N, CA, C and O of each residue as an XYZ file, in Angstrom:
496
protein
N     -13.118     -5.714      5.790
C     -11.889     -5.318      6.221
C     -10.935     -6.318      6.772
O     -11.489     -7.166      7.472
N      -9.461     -6.462      6.625
C      -8.730     -7.597      7.121
C      -8.673     -7.785      8.199
O      -8.668     -6.839      8.987
N      -8.600     -9.273      8.677
C      -8.123     -9.410     10.271
C      -7.214     -9.193     10.812
O      -6.272     -9.466     10.069
N      -6.827     -8.779     11.884
C      -5.614     -8.255     12.467
C      -4.006     -9.479     11.708
O      -3.066     -9.055     11.036
N      -4.154    -10.415     11.988
C      -3.478    -11.385     11.560
C      -3.226    -11.514     10.058
O      -2.043    -11.507      9.718
N      -4.222    -11.637      9.041
C      -4.297    -11.074      7.665
C      -3.430     -9.874      7.546
O      -2.316     -9.967      7.031
N      -3.943     -8.638      8.045
C      -2.734     -7.601      8.058
C      -1.530     -7.665      8.030
O      -0.648     -7.261      7.272
N      -1.601     -8.464      9.342
C       0.467     -8.957      9.628
C       0.829     -9.620      8.378
O       1.887     -9.223      7.888
N       0.251    -10.466      7.793
C       0.692    -11.722      6.834
C       0.772    -10.641      5.575
O       1.889    -10.559      5.064
N      -0.161     -9.888      5.068
C       0.311     -9.188      4.044
C       1.286     -7.999      4.291
O       1.960     -7.560      3.359
N       1.364     -7.448      5.622
C       2.627     -6.779      5.595
C       3.751     -7.166      6.201
O       4.530     -6.310      6.621
N       4.081     -8.845      6.379
C       5.366     -9.528      5.883
C       5.778     -9.936      4.935
O       6.958    -10.071      4.612
N       4.360    -10.310      4.078
C       5.049    -10.565      2.660
C       5.261     -9.612      2.066
O       6.197     -9.827      1.296
N       4.787     -8.342      1.968
C       5.316     -7.004      1.151
C       6.626     -6.647      1.503
O       7.495     -6.289      0.708
N       6.767     -6.778      2.978
C       8.296     -6.305      3.215
C       9.369     -6.970      3.052
O      10.481     -6.466      2.893
N       9.043     -8.481      3.087
C       9.756     -9.713      2.700
C      10.297     -9.340      1.098
O      11.495     -9.275      0.823
N       9.229     -9.114      0.128
C       9.606     -8.777     -1.078
C      10.237     -7.783     -1.433
O      11.084     -7.754     -2.326
N       9.788     -6.674     -0.599
C      10.526     -5.508     -1.147
C      11.911     -5.549     -0.666
O      12.786     -5.113     -1.414
N      12.274     -6.092      0.670
C      13.654     -6.534      1.186
C      14.428     -7.121      0.240
O      15.537     -6.697     -0.086
N      13.859     -8.141     -0.246
C      14.663     -9.184     -1.209
C      15.273     -8.247     -2.314
O      16.486     -8.149     -2.499
N      14.274     -7.538     -3.064
C      14.154     -6.873     -4.329
C      15.356     -5.586     -4.239
O      15.924     -5.089     -5.212
N      15.568     -5.196     -2.723
C      16.451     -4.188     -2.758
C      17.897     -4.954     -2.313
O      18.847     -4.172     -2.266
N      18.144     -6.062     -2.052
C      19.216     -6.450     -1.667
C      19.509     -7.200     -3.127
O      20.663     -7.250     -3.553
N      18.768     -7.585     -3.619
C      18.727     -8.210     -4.452
C      19.277     -7.000     -6.042
O      20.161     -7.252     -6.861
N      18.560     -6.009     -6.000
C      18.497     -5.185     -6.863
C      19.135     -3.668     -6.668
O      18.777     -2.654     -7.266
N      20.262     -3.797     -5.588
C      20.597     -2.617     -4.960
C      21.059     -1.581     -5.622
O      20.728     -0.449     -5.268
N      22.032     -1.815     -6.863
C      22.670     -1.562     -7.710
C      21.592     -0.641     -8.746
O      21.605      0.576     -8.928
N      20.799     -1.528     -9.259
C      19.742     -1.168    -10.354
C      18.942      0.143     -9.581
O      18.726      1.207    -10.162
N      18.614     -0.085     -8.417
C      17.714      0.658     -7.718
C      18.610      1.735     -7.143
O      17.961      2.475     -6.403
N      19.923      2.076     -7.242
C      20.414      2.817     -7.300
C      20.334      3.956     -8.022
O      20.244      5.124     -7.644
N      20.385      3.390     -9.320
C      20.710      4.135    -10.436
C      19.257      4.963    -10.911
O      18.967      6.136    -11.148
N      18.564      3.705    -10.905
C      17.001      4.516    -10.700
C      16.928      5.657     -9.990
O      16.469      6.668    -10.522
N      17.227      5.660     -9.107
C      17.005      6.778     -8.159
C      17.996      7.825     -8.251
O      18.019      8.779     -7.473
N      18.984      7.618     -9.390
C      20.207      8.636     -9.742
C      21.081      8.846     -8.380
O      21.566      9.976     -8.321
N      21.438      7.857     -7.088
C      21.854      8.051     -6.258
C      23.490      7.261     -6.412
O      24.373      7.924     -5.869
N      23.804      6.396     -6.850
C      24.737      5.905     -7.320
C      25.330      5.080     -6.299
O      26.253      4.483     -6.853
N      25.270      4.767     -5.164
C      25.571      4.015     -3.803
C      24.611      2.708     -3.517
O      23.735      2.839     -2.663
N      24.708      1.825     -4.001
C      23.938      0.420     -3.705
C      23.817      0.393     -2.285
O      22.712     -0.007     -1.920
N      24.771      0.755     -1.183
C      24.785      0.491      0.071
C      23.541      0.829      0.509
O      23.049     -0.209      0.953
N      22.989      1.474      0.590
C      21.844      2.097      1.378
C      20.402      1.427      0.966
O      19.386      1.634      1.630
N      20.431      0.604     -0.205
C      19.196     -0.071     -0.631
C      19.604     -1.076      0.388
O      18.863     -1.372      1.325
N      21.146     -1.765      0.154
C      21.204     -3.081      0.604
C      20.831     -3.014      1.796
O      20.174     -3.976      2.194
N      21.128     -1.793      2.849
C      21.124     -1.810      4.210
C      19.668     -2.018      4.546
O      19.486     -2.928      5.355
N      18.335     -1.249      4.021
C      17.279     -0.792      4.000
C      16.842     -2.725      3.697
O      16.306     -3.361      4.604
N      17.108     -3.244      2.635
C      16.578     -4.563      2.182
C      16.883     -5.322      3.179
O      15.943     -6.074      3.438
N      18.142     -5.522      4.132
C      18.302     -6.294      5.097
C      17.433     -6.220      6.199
O      16.896     -7.177      6.756
N      17.309     -4.842      6.527
C      16.267     -4.249      7.688
C      14.994     -5.031      7.058
O      14.846     -6.028      7.765
N      14.140     -5.017      6.173
C      13.159     -5.238      5.423
C      13.108     -6.978      5.961
O      12.315     -7.410      6.797
N      13.971     -7.645      5.371
C      13.867     -8.719      5.485
C      13.882     -9.345      7.470
O      13.162    -10.295      7.776
N      14.569     -8.804      8.309
C      14.413     -9.141      9.401
C      12.881     -8.522      9.926
O      12.168     -9.402     10.407
N      12.282     -7.151      9.903
C      11.261     -6.767      9.696
C      10.577     -7.778      9.839
O      10.242     -8.365     10.868
N      10.303     -8.047      8.461
C       9.474     -8.981      7.621
C       9.537    -10.555      8.647
O       8.532    -11.230      8.874
N      10.548    -10.801      9.015
C      10.375    -11.943      9.593
C       9.937    -12.131     11.208
O       9.576    -13.080     11.903
N      10.174    -10.670     11.417
C       9.440    -10.123     13.061
C       7.829    -10.365     12.751
O       7.238    -11.383     13.111
N       7.148     -9.169     11.958
C       5.622     -9.497     11.524
C       5.174    -10.894     10.994
O       3.981    -11.196     11.031
N       5.997    -11.643     10.563
C       5.812    -12.886     10.340
C       5.226    -13.809     11.196
O       4.141    -14.391     11.199
N       6.608    -13.802     12.225
C       6.332    -14.488     13.391
C       4.950    -13.964     14.095
O       4.159    -14.813     14.506
N       4.629    -12.457     14.249
C       3.780    -11.955     15.042
C       2.401    -12.393     14.519
O       1.416    -12.397     15.257
N       2.358    -12.737     13.307
C       1.260    -13.518     12.518
C       0.692    -14.673     12.926
O      -0.491    -14.923     13.161
N       2.067    -15.640     13.013
C       1.455    -16.967     13.003
C       1.516    -17.524     14.382
O       1.186    -18.692     14.590
N       1.978    -16.637     15.448
C       1.585    -16.911     16.919
C       0.426    -17.255     17.135
O      -0.526    -16.642     16.651
N       0.282    -18.445     18.009
C      -0.978    -19.213     18.383
C      -1.788    -17.864     19.189
O      -2.972    -17.739     18.875
N      -1.422    -17.197     19.857
C      -2.002    -15.747     20.549
C      -1.216    -14.868     20.095
O       0.014    -14.899     20.076
N      -2.052    -13.915     19.651
C      -1.505    -12.574     19.068
C      -1.076    -11.985     20.402
O      -1.744    -12.049     21.434
N       0.236    -11.345     20.255
C       0.633    -10.193     20.931
C       0.647     -8.937     21.082
O       1.418     -8.310     20.356
N       0.097     -8.447     21.724
C      -0.740     -6.664     21.752
C       0.863     -5.942     21.803
O       1.091     -5.015     21.026
N       1.823     -6.365     22.650
C       2.853     -5.330     22.788
C       3.697     -5.775     21.200
O       4.064     -4.889     20.429
N       3.858     -6.905     20.973
C       4.613     -7.168     19.625
C       3.961     -6.335     18.179
O       4.657     -5.890     17.267
N       2.475     -6.273     18.260
C       2.003     -5.786     16.998
C       2.281     -4.275     17.510
O       2.894     -3.521     16.755
N       1.872     -3.844     18.696
C       2.389     -1.998     18.955
C       3.677     -1.398     18.369
O       3.775     -0.278     17.868
N       4.678     -2.341     18.511
C       5.951     -2.489     18.475
C       6.142     -2.659     16.747
O       6.774     -1.848     16.071
N       5.609     -3.616     16.316
C       5.184     -3.480     14.364
C       4.941     -2.178     13.877
O       5.539     -1.596     12.972
N       3.639     -1.629     14.839
C       3.046     -0.447     14.162
C       4.197      0.605     14.577
O       4.787      1.146     13.642
N       4.484      0.866     15.593
C       5.273      1.773     15.782
C       6.593      1.765     14.816
O       6.954      2.804     14.264
N       7.288      0.537     14.649
C       8.267      0.655     13.453
C       7.599      1.218     12.231
O       8.134      2.215     11.745
N       6.286      0.644     11.529
C       6.073      0.959     10.404
C       5.889      2.728     10.592
O       6.183      3.548      9.723
N       5.340      3.034     11.924
C       5.379      4.612     11.846
C       6.595      5.372     11.633
O       6.767      6.374     10.939
N       7.424      4.705     12.369
C       9.064      5.638     12.352
C       9.339      5.294     10.623
O       9.787      6.178      9.893
N       9.077      4.190     10.205
C       9.735      4.304      8.579
C       8.908      5.113      7.722
O       9.446      5.489      6.681
N       7.516      5.522      7.967
C       6.946      6.555      7.395
C       7.357      8.258      7.484
O       7.379      9.129      6.615
N       7.633      8.279      8.798
C       8.369      9.688      9.403
C       9.516      9.740      8.729
O       9.643     10.738      8.020
N      10.836      8.580      8.733
C      11.864      8.535      8.170
C      12.076      8.685      6.560
O      13.102      9.012      5.963
N      10.408      8.246      5.883
C      10.567      8.692      4.544
C      10.208      9.875      4.145
O      10.313     10.220      2.968
N       9.781     10.569      5.000
C       8.970     12.043      4.868
C      10.667     12.991      4.729
O      11.211     13.665      3.855
N      11.025     12.528      6.184
C      12.814     12.973      6.165
C      13.234     12.951      5.019
O      13.495     13.946      4.342
N      13.340     11.815      4.692
C      14.689     11.335      3.572
C      13.710     12.471      2.065
O      14.281     13.382      1.465
N      12.519     12.127      1.855
C      12.404     13.275      0.890
C      12.395     14.664      1.247
O      12.463     15.462      0.311
N      12.331     15.079      2.331
C      12.416     16.823      2.046
C      14.157     17.199      2.398
O      14.733     18.256      2.141
N      14.842     15.736      3.182
C      16.567     16.335      3.007
C      16.949     15.792      1.777
O      17.616     16.705      1.290
N      16.938     14.817      0.924
C      17.190     14.336     -0.004
C      16.341     14.111     -0.850
O      16.399     12.989     -1.352
N      15.534     14.801     -1.209
C      14.523     14.543     -2.371
C      15.430     15.037     -3.197
O      15.965     14.261     -3.989
N      15.776     16.362     -3.186
C      16.514     16.711     -4.623
C      17.566     16.388     -5.316
O      18.093     17.005     -6.241
N      17.916     15.182     -4.732
C      19.345     14.885     -5.025
C      18.895     13.320     -5.531
O      19.761     12.456     -5.667
N      17.738     13.095     -5.745
C      17.100     11.743     -6.195
C      15.980     12.189     -7.463
O      15.382     13.232     -7.729
N      16.028     11.121     -7.944
C      15.496     11.172     -9.926
C      13.825     11.435     -8.908
O      13.579     11.287     -7.711
N      12.861     11.927    -10.235
C      11.333     12.039     -9.363
C      10.745     10.788     -9.387
O       9.666     10.532     -8.852
N      11.539      9.881    -10.092
C      11.059      8.237     -9.804
C      11.333      8.077     -8.308
O      10.440      7.930     -7.474
N      12.376      8.109     -8.092
C      13.040      7.641     -6.616
C      12.133      8.402     -5.717
O      11.759      7.707     -4.772
N      11.655      9.633     -5.716
C      11.053     10.248     -4.715
C       9.549      9.659     -4.687
O       9.050      9.285     -3.625
N       8.779      9.591     -6.047
C       7.551      8.823     -5.934
C       7.688      7.334     -5.519
O       6.644      6.727     -5.280
N       8.598      6.841     -5.435
C       8.646      5.203     -5.157
C       8.851      5.281     -3.449
O       8.182      4.557     -2.711
N       9.687      6.085     -3.015
C       9.751      6.462     -1.450
C       8.251      6.601     -0.928
O       7.592      5.732     -0.357
N       7.901      7.794     -1.231
C       6.080      8.265     -1.518
C       5.140      7.095     -1.265
O       4.313      6.912     -0.373
N       5.500      6.367     -2.291
C       4.387      5.445     -2.795
C       4.405      4.185     -1.327
O       3.426      3.854     -0.658
N       5.865      3.691     -1.170
C       5.897      2.825      0.153
C       5.360      3.380      1.164
O       4.613      2.892      2.012
N       5.810      4.549      1.041
C       5.617      5.191      2.738
C       3.887      4.962      2.840
O       3.478      4.213      3.726
N       3.008      5.552      2.015
C       1.501      5.434      1.842
C       1.367      4.004      2.274
O       0.936      3.745      3.398
N       1.725      3.051      1.420
C       1.660      1.623      1.739
C       2.031      1.442      3.374
O       1.100      1.089      4.099
N       3.013      1.612      3.828
C       3.198      1.171      4.985
C       2.257      2.174      6.094
O       1.913      1.637      7.147
N       1.934      3.331      5.893
C       0.962      3.657      6.535
C      -0.209      2.874      6.521
O      -0.658      2.473      7.595
N      -0.787      2.587      5.418
C      -1.744      1.908      5.433
C      -1.934      0.514      6.388
O      -3.002      0.146      6.877
N      -0.500     -0.225      6.537
C      -0.380     -1.059      7.073
C      -0.538     -0.525      8.917
O      -1.226     -1.121      9.745
N       0.226      0.610      9.160
C       0.171      0.793     10.634
C      -1.236      1.450     10.914
O      -1.480      1.535     12.117
N      -2.329      1.989      9.975
C      -3.601      2.222     10.220
C      -4.115      1.182     10.537
O      -4.415      1.023     11.721
N      -4.494     -0.317      9.134
C      -5.222     -1.281      9.689
C      -4.664     -2.094     10.985
O      -5.549     -2.822     11.433
N      -3.450     -2.172     11.708
C      -2.734     -3.000     12.365
C      -3.338     -1.950     13.912
O      -3.416     -2.388     15.060
N      -3.658     -0.639     13.490
C      -4.111     -0.007     14.814
C      -5.432     -0.382     15.157
O      -5.705     -0.695     16.316
N      -6.378     -0.377     14.140
C      -7.740     -0.797     13.844
C      -8.026     -2.402     14.272
O      -9.013     -2.878     14.834
N      -7.024     -2.938     13.886
C      -6.928     -4.410     14.371
C      -6.753     -4.622     15.957
O      -7.478     -5.323     16.663
N      -5.723     -3.927     16.339
C      -5.650     -4.013     17.806
C      -7.058     -3.389     18.621
O      -7.443     -3.981     19.629
N      -7.805     -2.150     18.121
C      -8.325     -1.835     18.888
C      -9.968     -2.844     18.998
O     -10.733     -2.892     19.962
N     -10.101     -3.560     17.634
C     -11.258     -4.205     17.566
C     -10.819     -5.856     18.285
O     -11.727     -6.687     18.254
N      -9.969     -6.131     18.675
C      -9.554     -7.117     19.501
C      -9.070     -6.954     21.044
O      -8.324     -7.700     21.678
N      -9.749     -5.690     21.485
C      -9.542     -5.129     22.726
C     -10.711     -5.882     23.717
O     -10.788     -5.592     24.911
């Protein structure tokens, strides 16, 4: 199993790549999702870029901040909850591919939260 610091690096890199992709391809993503408004994708991408920076900072610190990892894990859990709500409330207004992409990302983020929680327990 990955160390907690390695999990944070993976979380940071995957969040950064997703965020940059959403910002750079907001219009294309909106079309793919059949929602046509690129603004939410740009906003989500900007959030993810900032989140990636926070997670990266947590990963490179000399001493692990348990409080910071708890915050990151809580934000991951909120992302998953938000994704589920988005699918339930607006999924019928999106393409099947869009709903599947949101669900896939939510599964990935839930895995990050799970691994971070396990990593925190192992370092206790």
